[in-house]
C-alpha positions as CSV (number, residue, x, y, z in Angstrom):
1,M,0.0,0.0,0.0
2,K,1.3,3.5,-0.9
3,K,-0.1,6.8,0.3
4,I,0.3,10.0,-1.7
5,K,-1.1,13.5,-1.2
6,I,-2.6,15.0,-4.4
7,R,-4.4,18.2,-5.5
8,L,-7.0,18.2,-8.2
9,K,-7.5,21.9,-9.1
10,D,-10.4,21.7,-11.7
11,I,-12.7,19.4,-13.6
12,E,-10.1,18.8,-16.3
13,A,-7.6,17.6,-13.7
14,V,-10.3,15.3,-12.3
15,K,-11.0,13.8,-15.7
16,T,-7.3,13.3,-16.4
17,F,-6.8,11.7,-13.0
18,V,-9.8,9.4,-13.1
19,N,-8.9,8.3,-16.7
20,A,-5.4,7.4,-15.5
21,A,-6.7,5.5,-12.4
22,N,-9.0,3.5,-14.6
23,L,-6.1,2.1,-16.6
24,Y,-4.9,0.0,-13.6
25,P,-6.5,-3.2,-12.1
26,F,-5.7,-2.4,-8.4
27,E,-7.9,-0.4,-6.0
28,I,-7.2,3.3,-5.5
29,D,-9.1,5.2,-2.8
30,L,-9.2,8.9,-2.0
31,L,-9.5,10.0,1.6
32,T,-10.7,13.3,2.8
33,G,-12.0,13.8,6.4
34,R,-14.1,10.8,7.1
35,Y,-14.9,10.1,3.5
36,I,-13.4,7.3,1.4
37,I,-14.1,7.6,-2.3
38,D,-13.2,5.2,-5.2
39,A,-10.6,7.1,-7.3
40,K,-12.0,5.5,-10.4
41,S,-15.4,7.1,-9.9
42,I,-15.6,10.5,-11.6
43,M,-18.8,11.4,-9.7
44,G,-17.2,10.4,-6.4
45,V,-14.1,12.5,-7.0
46,L,-16.2,15.5,-8.1
47,S,-18.1,15.2,-4.8
48,L,-14.9,16.0,-2.9
49,D,-13.7,19.5,-1.8
50,L,-11.1,20.1,-4.5
51,S,-9.8,23.2,-2.7
52,Q,-8.0,20.9,-0.2
53,P,-5.3,18.3,-0.7
54,I,-6.6,14.8,-0.9
55,E,-4.8,11.6,0.4
56,M,-4.7,8.9,-2.2
57,V,-4.2,5.3,-1.1
58,I,-3.0,2.8,-3.7
59,H,-3.6,-0.8,-2.7
60,T,-0.5,-2.3,-4.3
61,E,3.3,-1.8,-4.1
62,Q,3.7,-2.1,-7.9
63,C,2.4,1.4,-8.8
64,E,5.3,3.2,-10.3
65,E,3.7,3.6,-13.7
66,L,0.5,5.1,-12.2
67,V,2.6,7.5,-10.0
68,E,4.5,8.7,-13.1
69,S,1.2,9.2,-15.0
70,I,-0.2,11.4,-12.3
71,R,3.0,13.2,-11.3
72,E,1.5,16.6,-12.1
73,F,-1.1,16.2,-9.3
74,I,1.3,14.9,-6.5
75,L,2.1,17.2,-3.6
76,E,3.8,14.7,-1.3
77,E,4.7,10.9,-1.4
78,K,4.9,8.8,1.7
């Protein structure tokens, strides 16, 4: 499992991010406050407060390709 803080600034960023997430078979969650959202759901992601950083949890260790494809949205990797 890998945790990364991301920021999605607008609807175009959300579309790009969700499209990238959907290319991979493993689960990806977005955490904000007490909510856990499926990162592959555009409606779920759009329901988040996009003005705040979001914690992404990737449920695999083999995620280098995904991380590179969303590098523009990453604030901090753990």
